[in-house]
C-alpha positions in Angstrom: 85.9 91.5 91.5 88.2 92.9 88.5 92.2 92.5 88.3 92.7 96.6 88.2 91.3 96.7 92.0 92.4 93.6 93.3 95.2 92.2 94.9 96.6 88.6 95.6 98.0 87.6 99.2 99.9 84.4 99.8 100.4 83.4 103.8 102.5 80.7 104.3 102.3 77.7 107.1 105.3 79.2 108.9 106.5 82.2 111.1 108.6 84.9 109.6 111.2 85.5 112.4 114.9 84.1 112.4 113.7 82.0 114.9 110.5 80.7 113.0 112.5 80.1 109.8 115.3 78.0 111.4 112.9 75.7 112.6 110.8 75.8 109.5 113.7 75.0 107.7 115.4 72.2 110.2 111.8 70.9 110.3 111.0 70.6 106.5 114.4 68.6 106.3 113.2 66.2 109.0 109.9 65.9 107.7 108.1 67.3 110.9 106.7 70.6 109.3 105.2 70.9 105.7 104.3 74.1 103.7 103.0 73.2 100.5 103.2 77.2 99.6 106.5 77.5 101.0 108.1 74.8 98.5 106.0 76.3 95.1 107.6 79.4 96.2 111.3 78.3 97.6 114.0 76.0 96.8 116.2 74.6 99.8 117.3 77.7 100.1 116.2 80.8 98.5 113.3 81.9 96.3 113.0 80.0 92.9 113.2 82.0 89.8 110.6 80.6 87.9 108.0 81.6 90.9 109.3 85.3 90.7 108.6 84.6 86.8 104.9 83.7 87.6 104.3 86.1 90.3 105.6 89.2 87.9 103.6 87.9 85.1 100.6 88.5 86.7 98.8 91.5 86.3 98.3 92.2 89.8 100.4 93.0 92.7 101.1 89.4 95.0 102.5 90.0 98.6 103.2 87.0 100.4 102.9 86.9 104.2 104.1 84.4 107.3 101.1 83.6 109.6 102.7 85.6 112.0 102.9 88.7 109.7 99.7 88.1 108.2 97.0 91.0 107.6 94.2 89.7 110.4 91.6 90.3 107.7 93.4 87.8 105.5 94.0 85.2 108.6 90.3 85.6 109.2 89.2 85.0 105.7 90.9 81.9 105.5 89.9 80.8 108.8 93.4 80.8 109.5 93.7 77.3 108.0 97.0 77.8 106.0 98.8 78.0 103.4 96.5 79.9 101.6 96.7 82.7 98.6 93.7 85.0 98.6 92.3 88.4 96.7 91.6 91.2 98.6 89.6 94.0 97.0 87.2 96.7 98.2 84.6 94.0 98.5 86.8 92.2 100.8 88.8 89.2 100.9 88.3 86.0 99.0 90.1 82.4 99.3 91.6 81.5 96.1 93.3 78.3 96.9 93.5 77.1 100.2 95.6 74.3 101.8 94.1 71.0 100.0 94.5 73.1 96.4 97.9 74.0 97.1 98.9 70.5 98.1 98.1 68.6 95.2 100.5 70.8 93.2 103.6 69.2 94.6 105.9 72.5 94.6 105.2 73.0 90.6 105.5 76.7 89.9 103.7 75.9 86.7 100.6 74.2 88.1 100.4 76.9 90.5 100.4 79.6 88.1 98.0 77.6 86.3 95.4 76.6 89.3 95.7 80.3 90.5 94.5 81.5 86.9 91.1 78.9 86.5 90.4 80.3 90.5 91.2 83.3 89.7 89.0 83.3 86.6 85.9 81.4 88.5 85.9 84.3 90.6 85.9 86.8 87.7 89.2 88.3 88.6 91.6 88.9 85.8 94.9 88.7 86.6 96.6 87.6 83.6 
């Protein structure tokens, strides 16, 4: 895989419907639900500016999905183990960062960027 023919996709462990968003927000505040990818990309109410900068600094498209609107091939590739970041190319879909990889980043965008670059480099995917 090379940067030019690859796209990255992130899948939150949350539903994207209005009800799902409200349920997640309330559950997260009460400590009942958790998505480490949500913590990386979003603050309390909106997308983190540093996340947008990170995403925009990559030389590949990076699309985000929720578990209820993610493409089936992406869900199949990660075995429905969410959250996850995957790379998609004509060769297929491969998991770049799984739930455990994202969890240890503690919502830190800089650490996410470093982990993403390292994981992509390990798989021969040029993203920066």
